[in-house]
C-alpha positions, 0 to 999 in steps of 0.5 A: 364500371366498378365501385371504389371505396376510396373517395378521392383522387389526389393529383401527384403529377405537376398537372393533368388534363381532364377529358370529356370522355375516358380516352386521350382522343377525347376533347380536353375540357380542363386541367388539375394541378399537383395536390388537387383533391378530386372526388371520384365518381366512376372508375372504368379500367384505367380511367376515373371520372372525377369532380374537380375542386371547382365542380367541373366533371371529366375523365382523367387517367389513373396514372396522374395520381393516387386514390385516397380515403381522405382529401389532401390537406395542403399547407402551401400554394404556388403563387409566385415564380421560384428563385430563378424567376420561373414556375417549375413543371413539377410544381406549376402555378396553383399547385397545393403542397404540404411542404414549403418550396420556393414560390409558395405562400401559406394556403390560407393566406389570401392575397386579396383584390390588390394583388390580382393584376400583379399575379397576372403580370407574373404569368406573362409569356406563358403559352396558350393551352386549350383547357389549361389552368396552370403555368404550363399553359392557360386558356383565357378562362383558366387564367382568370379562374386560377389567378382569382383563386390564388387571390382568394376568390373562387369563380366558375371555370368557363368564360360564359359562367364567369360572366354570369357570376359577375352579371350584377357588377357591370361597369363602363369600359373606361371605369375599369380598375386593374383586375376587373374583367373584360368579356368578349363574344357575339350576341351574349355568347361569351367566348373570351375573357381577360383582366383589365390592366386599367380602363381598356387595357387587357391582360389575357391568354391568346396565343400566350399570356400577354398585354393588349388594349381594346382602345381604338385610339392606341396604336396596335390595339386589338381590333378583333377583340374590340369588334366582339367586346361585350361588357366589363365587370368589377370584381371588387364587391365579390371579394367583400362577400 
């Protein structure tokens, strides 16, 4: 291992997977996107242990970015599809840029609570990817974290800690407003999360980002998820804090 004077690793690829250990054979734990500023913790040959902007710690290969003395200072954030109605591989959803491109919004412009579910809808059809949190692929909690960040609310990375974050905002399933969160699992062990589209409607990443329902009175409802439904939580008060 070696020490390094440069404190930040700035992502220069569209996205990069973050691993549990410094090898590509290790488990993927998360993802970082273009322009993200990652704190350098340890350097081991071609691998860097980083602390992501959301506090997640893992290993990334050095070819995904550049070591810098200072963190990135982005001006724009990719929040929408480009003029072709797509998210690019070069600048996927959530990318942080210094120059304006199609689909970008000013970095400091908070879209707010009312845009959460509409941003989610713009991601329909994007494939599931374990550890993913960009338009190249989302896991369930990565979708929730990334959409809420775009709208101005920073939440933890994993479904379990997301439920802990919203623990004091629990509501009845049928009181859910679009953008509220449904959590799933067994015996309080949370293993899935998605946005309410209103009441028991669900927008989540399972195979791909898609719409579902956990209302048994609706044809085609997702019975497997209803069987492990845990709770529903309002996100409104967190936006006011």
